[in-house]
C-alpha positions in Angstrom: -12.0 -0.9 21.6 -12.6 -4.7 21.9 -10.6 -7.4 20.2 -13.4 -8.1 17.8 -13.5 -4.5 16.7 -9.8 -4.5 16.3 -9.9 -7.6 14.0 -12.6 -6.1 11.9 -10.8 -2.8 11.6 -7.5 -4.4 10.6 -9.4 -6.7 8.2 -11.2 -3.7 6.6 -7.8 -1.9 6.2 -6.3 -5.0 4.6 -9.3 -5.3 2.2 -8.9 -1.7 1.1 -5.1 -2.2 0.5 -5.8 -5.4 -1.4 -8.4 -3.7 -3.6 -6.0 -0.7 -4.2 -3.2 -3.1 -5.1 -5.4 -4.8 -7.7 -6.8 -1.6 -9.1 -3.4 0.2 -9.3 -0.7 -2.5 -9.8 2.0 0.0 -10.9 3.0 3.2 -9.3 5.9 5.6 -10.0 8.0 7.8 -7.8 10.2 10.7 -8.7 13.6 11.6 -7.1 15.3 14.9 -7.8 19.0 15.1 -6.9 21.6 17.8 -7.4 24.1 16.9 -10.1 26.3 20.0 -10.0 26.6 23.3 -8.3 28.5 26.3 -9.6 28.2 29.3 -7.4 24.5 30.1 -7.1 23.5 27.9 -10.1 22.6 24.3 -9.5 21.9 21.6 -12.0 19.3 19.0 -11.0 18.3 15.7 -12.5 14.9 14.0 -11.9 14.7 10.2 -12.1 11.5 8.2 -12.3 11.3 4.8 -10.8 8.3 2.4 -11.3 7.3 -0.2 -8.8 5.0 -3.2 -9.6 2.8 -4.9 -7.0 2.3 -8.6 -7.9 -1.5 -9.4 -8.3 -0.9 -12.6 -6.2 0.2 -10.4 -3.2 -2.7 -8.0 -3.6 -5.1 -11.0 -3.8 -3.6 -12.6 -0.7 -3.9 -9.3 1.3 -7.5 -9.1 0.2 -8.3 -12.6 1.2 -6.5 -12.2 4.6 -8.6 -9.0 5.2 -11.8 -10.9 4.4 -10.8 -13.7 6.8 -10.1 -11.2 9.6 -13.5 -9.6 9.1 -15.1 -13.0 9.1 -13.3 -14.0 12.3 -14.4 -10.7 13.9 -18.0 -11.4 13.0 -17.8 -15.0 14.3 -16.3 -13.8 17.7 -19.1 -11.3 18.0 -21.7 -14.0 18.2 
């Protein structure tokens, strides 16, 4: 793999991450933890936590990826 291909590959991955960040700005994770245990019986609680990706960050990653792809194309010439 040459350096040019590496730049373009990393750029393409960053573009995809940027597009995903703009398309899905909020995602939620679930965490289940054991609250109590009495003999064989357990009581569990599930907590949901939401995370927000700032659009400015997603846009910056997208632009950085496009710049790396452009640099890879310019080095190929």
